[in-house]
C-alpha positions as CSV (number, residue, x, y, z in Angstrom):
1,M,-8.3,3.5,42.4
2,A,-9.0,1.2,45.5
3,E,-11.8,-1.0,45.4
4,N,-14.6,-0.5,48.1
5,P,-14.3,-3.1,50.8
6,Q,-17.8,-3.5,51.1
7,S,-18.2,-4.6,47.6
8,L,-16.1,-7.5,48.4
9,E,-18.7,-8.6,50.9
10,P,-21.0,-11.5,49.7
11,K,-24.6,-10.2,48.9
12,I,-26.0,-12.9,51.3
13,L,-24.9,-10.6,54.2
14,V,-27.6,-7.9,53.2
15,D,-30.1,-10.4,52.0
16,P,-33.3,-9.4,53.7
17,N,-34.8,-13.0,53.0
18,C,-31.8,-14.3,55.0
19,T,-31.3,-12.7,58.4
20,I,-29.5,-14.7,60.8
21,T,-28.5,-14.0,64.6
22,I,-26.7,-15.8,67.0
23,A,-27.7,-15.2,70.7
24,A,-25.6,-16.3,73.7
25,G,-27.7,-17.9,76.5
26,N,-27.1,-19.5,80.0
27,N,-23.7,-21.4,80.7
28,I,-23.6,-24.8,79.3
29,P,-25.0,-26.7,82.7
30,N,-22.9,-30.0,81.9
31,Y,-19.6,-28.3,81.2
32,P,-16.6,-30.4,82.3
33,S,-14.0,-29.5,85.2
34,A,-11.0,-29.9,82.6
35,V,-10.8,-29.3,78.9
36,S,-7.5,-29.7,77.2
37,N,-6.0,-27.8,74.2
38,R,-6.4,-31.2,72.2
39,N,-10.0,-31.1,73.1
40,I,-10.4,-27.6,71.6
41,V,-8.6,-28.2,68.5
42,D,-10.7,-31.6,67.8
43,A,-13.8,-29.5,68.4
44,Q,-12.8,-27.1,66.0
45,N,-11.9,-29.5,63.4
46,A,-15.1,-31.4,63.8
47,I,-17.2,-28.1,63.6
48,G,-15.2,-27.2,60.4
49,R,-16.6,-30.5,59.0
50,L,-20.3,-29.6,59.6
51,T,-22.2,-29.2,56.3
52,F,-25.6,-27.7,55.6
53,A,-27.1,-31.2,55.0
54,D,-25.7,-32.4,58.1
55,I,-27.4,-29.7,60.3
56,W,-30.7,-31.1,59.5
57,R,-30.2,-35.0,60.2
58,L,-31.8,-36.7,62.7
59,P,-30.2,-38.4,65.7
60,P,-28.3,-40.6,66.0
61,W,-25.9,-38.8,63.9
62,R,-22.3,-37.3,64.5
63,I,-18.9,-36.5,63.5
64,E,-16.1,-38.1,65.3
65,E,-12.7,-36.0,65.7
66,G,-10.1,-37.3,68.0
67,T,-11.0,-36.7,71.5
68,V,-14.6,-35.5,70.9
69,R,-17.7,-35.9,68.9
70,L,-20.0,-33.3,67.4
71,D,-23.7,-34.9,67.6
72,I,-27.2,-34.0,67.2
73,Q,-28.9,-34.4,70.7
74,G,-32.4,-34.3,69.2
75,A,-34.8,-32.3,67.4
76,I,-36.3,-29.2,68.8
77,A,-39.7,-27.5,68.4
78,G,-40.1,-26.0,65.1
79,G,-38.0,-28.4,63.3
80,G,-34.6,-27.0,64.6
81,R,-31.8,-29.3,66.1
82,N,-29.8,-29.4,69.3
83,W,-26.1,-29.8,68.5
84,Q,-23.4,-30.4,71.1
85,V,-19.6,-31.0,71.2
86,Q,-18.8,-33.7,73.9
87,I,-15.5,-35.0,75.2
88,N,-15.2,-38.7,74.5
89,G,-14.8,-41.2,77.4
90,I,-16.2,-38.8,80.0
91,N,-19.3,-40.0,82.3
92,G,-21.4,-36.9,83.4
93,N,-20.2,-33.5,82.3
94,S,-18.7,-33.5,78.9
95,T,-20.3,-30.9,76.8
96,I,-18.0,-28.2,75.7
97,S,-20.2,-26.6,73.0
98,A,-24.0,-26.3,72.6
99,T,-25.9,-24.7,69.9
100,L,-29.7,-24.6,69.3
101,V,-30.3,-24.2,65.6
102,Q,-33.8,-23.0,64.8
103,G,-36.0,-24.6,62.2
104,N,-36.6,-21.5,60.2
105,L,-33.0,-21.9,58.8
106,A,-33.7,-25.2,57.0
107,T,-35.5,-23.4,54.3
108,A,-32.8,-21.7,52.9
109,S,-33.6,-21.7,49.1
110,T,-30.3,-21.1,47.2
111,T,-26.7,-22.4,47.5
112,E,-25.4,-19.1,48.8
113,R,-28.1,-19.0,51.7
114,Q,-27.2,-22.5,52.7
115,Q,-23.7,-21.8,52.9
116,Y,-24.6,-18.7,54.9
117,V,-26.6,-20.9,57.3
118,Q,-23.6,-23.4,57.5
119,R,-21.2,-20.5,58.3
120,M,-23.5,-19.1,60.9
121,V,-24.0,-22.5,62.7
122,R,-20.3,-23.2,62.5
123,R,-19.7,-19.8,64.0
124,A,-22.4,-20.2,66.7
125,L,-20.7,-23.7,67.8
126,E,-17.2,-21.8,67.8
127,D,-18.6,-19.0,70.0
128,S,-20.2,-21.6,72.4
129,L,-17.0,-23.4,72.5
130,S,-15.2,-20.1,73.5
131,T,-17.6,-18.6,75.9
132,Q,-18.9,-21.8,77.6
133,K,-22.4,-20.6,77.0
134,I,-25.3,-22.2,74.9
135,T,-25.9,-20.3,71.7
136,D,-29.1,-20.1,69.5
137,V,-29.0,-19.6,65.7
138,N,-32.1,-17.9,64.4
139,G,-33.5,-16.9,61.2
140,P,-35.5,-16.7,59.0
141,C,-33.9,-17.8,55.9
142,K,-36.2,-18.4,53.0
């Protein structure tokens, strides 16, 4: 008898105390005129290194990866963070991914919930990278 595919889904996806949404917003205002495949690959690698604990650091803090850096631009209202991937060595328009992480996700109380927040923030950064739009990750996650 085949297993129900839904039974393979982690419980966190239906956790009423940890509901996370990703919303696409406006275009990234300082998007560069040229982005290389290397920039995209480096950005994906940097995003893949982001941990739950890293999400809540204060600037200046960054992950360097080849041609890009993933860094915290600043804290936002409510205890959230503004994360951006920028191409190194460019003056001016250099942001290729931008995500606002709302502070109501910092309260994730279990390892599973923290891992879910981490995955969703990474997904939001990836979505921003592919759409050239600012993404917003919002909870709550208790």
